GUPABA-898192 format. One line per field, with one value per residue: residue number from 1; residue in one letter; x, y, z of N, C-alpha, C in turn. Coordinates in steps of 0.02 Angstrom, whole numbers, always signed. Layout:
BEGIN
i	NUM,...
aa	a,...
n_X	X,...
n_Y	Y,...
n_Z	Z,...
ca_X	X,...
ca_Y	Y,...
ca_Z	Z,...
c_X	X,...
c_Y	Y,...
c_Z	Z,...
***
This chain:
BEGIN
i	1,2,3,4,5,6,7,8,9,10,11,12,13,14,15,16,17,18,19,20,21,22,23,24,25,26,27,28,29,30,31,32,33,34,35,36,37,38,39,40,41,42,43,44,45,46,47,48,49,50,51,52,53,54,55,56,57,58,59,60,61,62,63,64,65,66,67,68,69,70,71,72,73,74,75,76,77
aa	m,s,i,t,v,t,q,t,l,d,l,k,g,l,s,c,p,m,p,i,v,k,t,a,q,a,i,k,a,l,q,s,g,d,v,l,e,a,l,a,t,d,p,g,s,v,p,d,f,i,a,w,c,r,s,t,g,n,e,l,m,e,q,t,k,e,a,d,v,f,r,f,v,i,r,k,r
n_X	-3715,-3643,-3496,-3382,-3268,-3111,-2999,-2948,-2842,-2767,-2694,-2678,-2597,-2475,-2340,-2293,-2174,-2247,-2390,-2414,-2313,-2350,-2476,-2442,-2373,-2475,-2569,-2508,-2531,-2662,-2793,-2822,-2944,-2989,-3034,-2962,-2966,-2903,-2858,-2807,-2718,-2631,-2621,-2546,-2562,-2665,-2631,-2529,-2589,-2671,-2575,-2501,-2596,-2621,-2495,-2476,-2583,-2689,-2858,-2926,-3063,-3145,-3131,-3132,-3162,-3177,-3199,-3039,-2990,-2937,-3007,-2975,-3024,-2975,-2962,-2882,-2784
n_Y	-6719,-6769,-6853,-6860,-6975,-6964,-7046,-7204,-7271,-7421,-7459,-7557,-7665,-7605,-7527,-7387,-7280,-7292,-7284,-7144,-7098,-7156,-7098,-6962,-6965,-7004,-6901,-6794,-6810,-6775,-6653,-6488,-6488,-6615,-6777,-6894,-7060,-7155,-7314,-7398,-7510,-7494,-7442,-7331,-7247,-7160,-7044,-7004,-6969,-6863,-6769,-6754,-6700,-6579,-6519,-6509,-6440,-6500,-6557,-6655,-6737,-6841,-6969,-7132,-7293,-7461,-7622,-7682,-7583,-7424,-7277,-7140,-6987,-6869,-6704,-6626,-6481
n_Z	-4167,-4315,-4359,-4489,-4533,-4605,-4621,-4554,-4433,-4390,-4250,-4161,-4048,-4057,-3970,-3865,-3938,-4054,-4092,-4090,-4176,-4300,-4315,-4324,-4446,-4534,-4521,-4580,-4715,-4731,-4760,-4691,-4566,-4596,-4528,-4422,-4368,-4239,-4182,-4042,-3931,-3827,-3664,-3627,-3731,-3711,-3623,-3707,-3833,-3791,-3747,-3867,-3957,-3892,-3902,-4039,-4088,-4150,-4145,-4018,-4036,-3991,-3868,-3829,-3751,-3789,-3740,-3750,-3830,-3871,-3935,-4034,-4097,-4207,-4263,-4395,-4382
ca_X	-3672,-3614,-3427,-3361,-3198,-3076,-2954,-2943,-2778,-2768,-2631,-2684,-2538,-2414,-2323,-2265,-2208,-2270,-2456,-2408,-2271,-2391,-2529,-2411,-2359,-2538,-2605,-2474,-2560,-2731,-2806,-2846,-3015,-3002,-3039,-2926,-2985,-2847,-2877,-2746,-2728,-2582,-2650,-2505,-2580,-2714,-2597,-2488,-2631,-2692,-2517,-2483,-2645,-2610,-2432,-2479,-2640,-2743,-2913,-2949,-3136,-3174,-3086,-3174,-3132,-3224,-3159,-2969,-2971,-2946,-3024,-2962,-3047,-2934,-2972,-2820,-2789
ca_Y	-6700,-6826,-6842,-6899,-6993,-6964,-7104,-7243,-7305,-7478,-7458,-7608,-7707,-7564,-7495,-7320,-7221,-7305,-7256,-7072,-7090,-7173,-7048,-6901,-6976,-7007,-6837,-6748,-6819,-6751,-6581,-6455,-6502,-6687,-6812,-6958,-7105,-7199,-7368,-7422,-7552,-7475,-7394,-7271,-7203,-7110,-6981,-6985,-6934,-6799,-6724,-6742,-6654,-6515,-6489,-6497,-6398,-6540,-6562,-6721,-6729,-6895,-7020,-7183,-7359,-7517,-7681,-7662,-7539,-7353,-7245,-7069,-6953,-6808,-6659,-6592,-6407
ca_Z	-4221,-4349,-4378,-4546,-4526,-4669,-4621,-4492,-4422,-4344,-4214,-4109,-4040,-4058,-3906,-3867,-3962,-4122,-4110,-4104,-4236,-4359,-4319,-4349,-4517,-4571,-4520,-4627,-4782,-4731,-4767,-4631,-4555,-4603,-4465,-4418,-4313,-4221,-4137,-4009,-3872,-3776,-3617,-3627,-3786,-3687,-3609,-3765,-3882,-3762,-3750,-3937,-3985,-3861,-3927,-4112,-4105,-4179,-4096,-3997,-4035,-3952,-3841,-3798,-3743,-3794,-3725,-3739,-3884,-3862,-3998,-4034,-4158,-4208,-4321,-4411,-4379
c_X	-3639,-3543,-3410,-3286,-3167,-3032,-2954,-2876,-2788,-2699,-2630,-2621,-2473,-2403,-2293,-2193,-2242,-2341,-2453,-2367,-2312,-2448,-2500,-2396,-2423,-2572,-2573,-2505,-2631,-2734,-2830,-2922,-3033,-3000,-3006,-2952,-2926,-2872,-2814,-2764,-2680,-2613,-2611,-2523,-2629,-2679,-2555,-2529,-2654,-2635,-2498,-2531,-2634,-2548,-2434,-2535,-2697,-2795,-2931,-3024,-3170,-3119,-3131,-3134,-3188,-3184,-3087,-2944,-2988,-2957,-3014,-2985,-3016,-2949,-2906,-2831,-2774
c_Y	-6762,-6808,-6888,-6911,-6999,-7027,-7137,-7277,-7361,-7482,-7511,-7652,-7669,-7532,-7427,-7323,-7231,-7279,-7182,-7060,-7102,-7123,-6983,-6907,-6972,-6939,-6786,-6751,-6793,-6676,-6553,-6467,-6575,-6720,-6880,-6997,-7152,-7250,-7399,-7466,-7536,-7425,-7328,-7223,-7149,-7044,-6956,-6945,-6866,-6749,-6706,-6692,-6584,-6481,-6473,-6451,-6435,-6551,-6635,-6715,-6780,-6941,-7070,-7248,-7411,-7581,-7658,-7614,-7466,-7321,-7170,-7040,-6883,-6769,-6622,-6517,-6377
c_Z	-4250,-4372,-4436,-4541,-4595,-4675,-4554,-4490,-4372,-4311,-4158,-4108,-4040,-3989,-3918,-3893,-4030,-4137,-4127,-4167,-4299,-4369,-4348,-4423,-4558,-4575,-4567,-4697,-4788,-4740,-4700,-4625,-4564,-4534,-4469,-4358,-4301,-4169,-4108,-3949,-3815,-3729,-3613,-3683,-3764,-3670,-3668,-3816,-3855,-3767,-3822,-3969,-3956,-3891,-4001,-4133,-4139,-4124,-4082,-3986,-3991,-3927,-3805,-3790,-3747,-3791,-3712,-3792,-3867,-3930,-3989,-4100,-4157,-4272,-4332,-4411,-4446
***
């Protein structure tokens, strides 16, 4: 299945809670069904994104790590 990313956020170098704060701001501007890609380097962002998606109802479609960068692909509810 091919995923079309609507917007990419570069959150590298930001510490908690900024990756989630910036993601929450950005996703408000998207339409339902749009896909946001977030790139972060804070290891704490992994549980943060999982919890945030669960609490907001947005779908965490993918979560990967390459080198020191965590990649989250989120579909807006």
